[in-house]
N, C-alpha and C positions, 0 to 999 in steps of 0.2 A: 399292653399293660396300662392300666388307668393310673394317671398321676394324681396324687392328692393335692388339692389346692386349699389355701387358707384365706379366709376373709374375716374382717372384723365388722360386726354388725351391732346395732343398738336396738334393744328391745326393752320397753318400759324404763328407759333411762339408764339401763345398764349395758355395758359393752360385753360382747361375747366373741371369742375367736372360734369360728366354725371351719372345720376341715371337711372337704368333700371332693367329689369328682367334678362337680359343676363349676362353672366360672364364677368369679366374684360378683358380677352383675346379677346373675340368677340367684345366688345365695342372698344378696341384699334384697332382691325383690321378694323372696320368700320370707325373709325376716320382717320386712315392712308389712306383709300380709298378716303374719302372726302377731306383730305388734298391734296392728289395727284391730284384730279380733280380741286380743287381750284388753285393749282399751275400751272396746265396745262393751265387753262384759263388766268391766270395773266402773263404768259410768253410772251415775245415779247418786242418790243421797248417801246411802251407806255402802261403803266399799267392802266387799267380802274379803276374807283372808286370801293371800296370794295363791295358796294351793287350790283353793276353791275356784278362783278366777281361771287358773291354768286348766283345771279339769273341765269347767264349763266351756271355755274356749276350744279345748281339744274336742269335746263332744260336738260343738257347733261345726267345726272343721270336718270332723268325721261324717256328720250328717250331710254336709255339702258333697263330700266324696261319694257317699252311698247313693245320694239322689242322682248325681251325674253318672255313676256306674249303671244304675237302674235305667235311666233314660238312654244311655248308650246301648245297653243290652236290648231294650225295646226297639230302638231304631235298627239295630243289626237284625233282629228277628223279622221286622217288617221288610227290610231289604231282602232278606233271604226268602221270605214268602213270595215277594213280587218277582224275584229272580226265578224261582221254581215255576211260578205261574207263566212267565214268559217262555221258559224252556218248554213247558207243556204245550203252549200255544204254537210255538215254532215246530215242535215235533208233530203236532196234529196237522199243521199246514203242509208239511212235506208229503209228497206222494209216497205210497208204499215202496215203490222201486227206489226212489231217492233216499228214503229212510234207511233202506238196507245198505245203500252205498256209503252213507255216512256213519252208520252204526259201527261201534267197535267190534272187531272180530273176536269171538270168545276163544280163549286159549285152552 
């Protein structure tokens, strides 16, 4: 059973009580990241309305997530292709008699 933990964090100068399964240090780290992203969006001459800042920051964070997922999927695909290639090379290097000895027996 996951125990719910509560942490108090500050985002854009306001305190929030956050409840979750993660420990307080992790929740604080996430809050600092969100705070930094919100401040990044709101910097400049004219500060957009708070809801717009939140939407733009959320879009930026989602973009980072999607890029990381895409890179992870591409890396996984590359590893899978290399693994299949190594399996083929090993399979081809085994003699026919040895190949039969290590091949699974059909049921």
